[in-house]
C-alpha positions as CSV (number, residue, x, y, z in Angstrom):
1,M,0.0,-0.1,0.0
2,N,1.5,3.5,-0.7
3,P,1.8,6.3,2.0
4,R,-0.5,9.1,1.9
5,R,-0.2,11.5,-1.3
6,N,1.2,14.6,-1.7
7,L,-0.3,18.0,-0.1
8,D,-2.3,18.8,-3.0
9,E,-4.2,15.6,-3.6
10,A,-5.0,15.7,0.4
11,G,-8.5,15.1,1.0
12,G,-9.0,17.2,4.1
13,I,-8.9,20.2,1.9
14,I,-12.3,20.2,0.8
15,T,-14.2,23.1,-1.8
16,Q,-17.1,25.3,-0.3
17,R,-20.1,26.1,-2.3
18,D,-18.6,28.9,-2.5
19,P,-15.5,28.3,-4.6
20,T,-13.2,30.9,-3.5
21,R,-13.2,29.5,0.0
22,C,-12.4,25.6,1.6
23,I,-12.9,23.6,4.2
24,V,-10.3,22.1,6.4
25,R,-10.3,18.7,7.9
26,L,-8.5,17.9,10.7
27,R,-7.0,14.6,12.0
28,T,-8.3,13.7,15.0
29,P,-8.2,9.8,16.0
30,A,-11.0,8.8,18.3
31,G,-11.4,12.8,18.6
32,L,-9.5,13.1,21.4
33,L,-7.7,16.0,22.0
34,T,-5.6,18.0,24.8
35,P,-6.9,21.2,26.7
36,E,-3.6,22.6,25.2
37,Q,-4.5,21.3,21.5
38,L,-8.1,23.1,21.9
39,E,-6.4,25.9,22.6
40,G,-3.9,26.1,20.2
41,L,-6.8,25.4,17.5
42,G,-8.5,28.6,19.0
43,R,-5.3,30.5,18.2
44,C,-4.6,29.0,14.8
45,A,-8.4,29.8,13.8
46,R,-7.9,33.2,15.3
47,E,-5.2,34.1,13.1
48,A,-6.5,32.8,10.2
49,G,-9.2,35.2,10.6
50,L,-11.9,32.4,11.0
51,H,-14.8,32.6,13.2
52,S,-16.1,29.5,14.1
53,V,-14.7,25.5,13.9
54,H,-17.2,22.7,13.1
55,L,-17.6,19.6,14.9
56,T,-18.5,17.0,12.3
57,T,-20.6,13.3,12.8
58,R,-17.1,11.5,12.7
59,Q,-15.1,13.0,16.0
60,T,-12.9,15.1,13.5
61,L,-13.2,19.1,13.5
62,E,-13.5,21.4,10.5
63,L,-12.5,25.1,10.1
64,P,-14.7,26.4,7.3
65,D,-14.3,29.5,5.4
66,V,-10.4,29.0,4.7
67,D,-9.0,31.2,2.4
68,P,-7.2,29.1,-0.2
69,A,-3.7,31.5,-0.1
70,S,-3.5,31.1,3.6
71,L,-3.8,27.4,3.5
72,G,0.4,26.8,4.3
73,T,0.4,28.9,7.0
74,L,-2.2,27.6,8.7
75,L,-2.0,23.7,8.1
76,A,2.2,24.4,9.5
77,A,0.4,26.0,12.4
78,L,-2.3,23.0,13.0
79,S,0.7,20.5,12.6
80,E,2.7,22.3,14.8
81,N,-0.3,21.9,17.3
82,G,-0.4,18.1,16.6
83,T,-3.8,18.4,14.8
84,P,-3.0,18.4,11.3
85,L,-3.8,17.9,7.9
86,G,-7.3,14.7,8.0
87,A,-8.3,12.6,5.2
88,E,-11.8,12.3,3.0
89,R,-11.2,10.7,-0.3
90,N,-9.8,7.5,-1.4
91,E,-7.8,6.7,1.6
92,V,-8.2,5.7,5.3
93,V,-10.2,8.4,7.1
94,N,-10.6,9.4,10.6
95,V,-10.7,6.5,12.8
96,V,-13.6,6.6,15.6
97,A,-14.1,5.4,18.5
98,C,-16.5,5.0,21.6
99,P,-15.0,5.6,25.2
100,G,-14.3,2.4,25.9
101,S,-13.6,0.5,29.0
102,A,-11.6,3.3,30.2
103,T,-15.2,5.3,31.0
104,C,-18.1,3.1,30.1
105,R,-19.0,0.7,32.3
106,L,-21.0,-1.4,29.4
107,A,-17.8,-1.4,27.4
108,N,-16.1,-4.6,27.0
109,V,-12.6,-3.5,25.8
110,E,-10.5,-0.4,25.7
111,T,-10.7,1.6,22.4
112,Y,-8.5,4.3,22.9
113,P,-5.1,2.6,22.4
114,L,-6.4,0.4,19.6
115,A,-8.0,3.5,17.4
116,K,-4.6,5.0,18.4
117,E,-2.7,2.1,16.6
118,L,-5.0,2.3,13.8
119,D,-4.5,5.3,13.1
120,R,-0.8,5.2,13.4
121,R,-0.4,2.8,11.3
122,F,-3.2,2.8,8.7
123,F,-4.4,7.2,8.5
124,G,-3.8,8.4,4.9
125,V,-3.0,5.0,3.1
126,E,-4.1,5.5,-0.4
127,L,-6.8,3.0,-1.9
128,P,-9.1,3.1,-4.3
129,V,-11.9,3.3,-2.6
130,K,-12.6,5.4,1.2
131,V,-12.2,3.6,4.1
132,R,-13.9,4.2,7.2
133,I,-12.4,2.1,10.3
134,G,-15.0,2.9,13.8
135,I,-14.6,1.0,17.0
136,S,-17.2,0.2,19.8
137,G,-16.3,-1.3,23.1
138,C,-19.9,-3.4,23.0
139,P,-22.8,-3.9,20.4
140,N,-24.2,-1.1,21.4
141,M,-22.9,0.3,18.6
142,C,-22.2,3.8,19.5
143,A,-19.3,4.8,17.4
144,G,-21.8,3.5,14.4
145,E,-19.0,0.8,14.1
146,R,-21.1,-1.3,11.5
147,L,-22.0,1.0,9.2
148,C,-18.1,1.3,9.0
149,E,-16.5,-0.1,5.7
150,I,-14.4,-1.7,8.4
151,G,-15.7,-2.4,11.8
152,I,-15.0,-3.4,15.2
153,T,-16.7,-4.5,18.0
154,G,-15.8,-5.2,21.8
155,I,-17.9,-9.0,22.8
156,R,-17.9,-10.9,25.4
157,H,-19.8,-14.9,25.2
158,P,-21.3,-15.6,28.7
159,L,-20.2,-19.2,30.3
160,R,-22.6,-20.5,32.9
161,D,-21.3,-22.9,35.9
162,A,-24.4,-25.2,35.9
163,G,-23.4,-26.6,39.5
164,R,-23.6,-23.2,41.2
165,C,-26.2,-21.6,39.4
166,T,-28.9,-20.5,41.6
167,G,-31.8,-20.0,38.6
168,C,-32.5,-16.6,40.5
169,G,-33.1,-15.5,37.1
170,T,-31.2,-12.0,37.4
171,C,-29.9,-12.7,33.8
172,A,-32.9,-13.2,32.4
173,N,-34.2,-10.0,33.4
174,T,-31.1,-8.3,32.6
175,C,-30.8,-9.8,28.7
176,R,-32.1,-6.7,26.6
177,E,-32.6,-9.3,23.7
178,G,-35.1,-12.0,25.3
179,A,-31.8,-14.4,24.3
180,I,-31.8,-16.0,28.2
181,V,-35.2,-17.7,29.8
182,M,-35.4,-19.7,32.8
183,V,-36.8,-23.2,32.6
184,N,-38.0,-25.1,35.4
185,G,-35.5,-22.8,37.3
186,R,-32.6,-23.4,34.7
187,L,-31.0,-21.0,32.7
188,S,-31.8,-21.0,28.8
189,L,-29.3,-19.3,26.1
190,D,-30.8,-18.5,23.0
191,A,-26.8,-18.3,21.0
192,D,-28.8,-16.6,17.8
193,S,-30.5,-14.1,19.8
194,C,-27.3,-13.3,21.6
195,V,-25.4,-10.2,20.8
196,E,-22.9,-10.7,23.2
197,C,-22.8,-7.5,25.1
198,G,-22.2,-8.9,28.6
199,M,-24.7,-7.1,30.9
200,C,-25.4,-10.7,31.7
201,I,-22.3,-11.2,33.1
202,D,-22.2,-8.1,34.7
203,Y,-24.9,-8.6,36.6
204,C,-25.1,-11.5,37.7
205,P,-25.3,-11.5,41.8
206,F,-23.1,-14.9,42.4
207,A,-20.2,-14.1,39.4
208,V,-21.5,-17.5,38.3
209,L,-21.6,-16.3,34.6
210,T,-18.4,-15.9,33.4
211,D,-16.4,-15.3,29.9
212,D,-13.5,-16.9,28.6
213,G,-12.2,-13.0,28.0
214,P,-13.4,-10.0,25.9
215,R,-12.9,-10.2,21.9
216,Y,-13.0,-8.4,19.4
217,R,-15.4,-8.9,16.2
218,I,-14.7,-7.6,13.1
219,T,-17.2,-7.0,10.3
220,V,-16.8,-5.0,6.7
221,G,-19.2,-3.7,4.2
222,G,-20.9,-1.7,6.6
223,R,-22.3,1.9,4.5
224,R,-23.6,5.1,5.0
225,G,-25.5,7.6,3.0
226,R,-29.0,7.5,1.2
227,H,-28.9,3.7,1.6
228,P,-27.2,2.7,5.1
229,S,-26.6,-1.1,5.6
230,L,-24.7,-2.8,8.5
231,G,-21.1,-4.4,7.5
232,Q,-21.0,-8.4,7.6
233,E,-19.4,-10.3,10.2
234,L,-15.6,-11.0,9.2
235,L,-14.5,-13.0,11.9
236,T,-13.8,-12.4,15.9
237,V,-10.3,-12.0,17.5
238,K,-8.7,-12.2,21.4
239,T,-6.5,-9.8,21.1
240,P,-5.8,-5.9,19.9
241,E,-2.3,-6.8,18.0
242,E,-4.8,-9.5,15.7
243,V,-7.6,-6.8,15.0
244,V,-4.3,-4.4,13.7
245,R,-3.2,-7.8,11.8
246,V,-6.1,-8.4,10.4
247,V,-7.1,-4.6,9.1
248,G,-3.9,-4.5,8.0
249,A,-4.7,-7.7,5.5
250,I,-8.0,-6.3,4.4
251,L,-7.0,-3.3,3.5
252,D,-3.7,-4.8,1.3
253,R,-6.8,-6.6,-0.4
254,V,-8.8,-3.3,-0.9
255,Y,-5.8,-1.9,-2.4
256,R,-4.6,-4.6,-4.5
257,R,-8.0,-5.9,-6.0
258,A,-10.8,-3.2,-5.2
259,Y,-11.9,-0.8,-8.5
260,A,-12.3,3.1,-7.9
261,G,-15.7,4.6,-8.4
262,R,-17.8,1.4,-6.4
263,H,-18.5,1.7,-2.7
264,F,-16.3,-0.7,-0.9
265,A,-19.3,-2.5,0.2
266,D,-19.8,-3.5,-3.5
267,Q,-16.9,-5.1,-4.0
268,L,-17.0,-7.7,-1.1
269,D,-16.9,-10.7,-3.4
270,L,-13.5,-9.1,-5.6
271,L,-11.6,-8.9,-2.4
272,A,-12.4,-12.6,-1.4
273,L,-12.5,-11.9,1.9
274,D,-14.0,-15.5,2.5
275,D,-10.5,-17.0,1.9
276,L,-9.2,-14.3,4.5
277,R,-11.2,-15.6,7.5
278,A,-10.0,-19.1,6.1
279,E,-6.0,-18.0,7.0
280,Q,-7.0,-17.2,10.7
């Protein structure tokens, strides 16, 4: 795969409806900014004569109404501030992530370190099509990961210690999917209905329900826009390192096999991802 293209082709610079002005989209993986970066961003905007900063739906920021003649100075200042030019064309764009287990009690996995590593490895890589990567710490899909070309979801599969289960029914009352029912005082799990959110494990008052460790479910082919659709499950892996390796393998296939002008989701057959699944 090729590294990022030159500035003239960078997708982070977007021509506005008024062609004499442009938008500068920034690179902010997982939407994380330090207080110092926020202060610096305000300073950059003021020095460029701008009156607002736009928060986008994909955890990045845009500076609207920029005079193209001032781009060189502005981009240098933004880069020095640690908020450099982003991406929007046929490349890997800003990686999004929910807060994950750093703060959310529902999350099954850490998301911020993984988002930063995926950004470090793959942001701006030139491809025939645009690729969005999203990460959610649980199946609640707060980051919309299954609407992305590549999605990563943190999951936990419940395991029951039948000898210790009291049949209290707390897990059944907790499950939002109706995947757990009590039959003659015994837990029955419908695996097809279970989304592996892990809530039943957390709410079991006797720690009878456990799991064999959090997992990362990887989906491909999600679609936003006029006709949104969820991505297809590709495979599930155990570690962040495996996630990075699989994402790299997917992107390598996109680079080598996909065609420009067609959405990622419409080319899954060309990518032969079933072969990739079999190789894991």
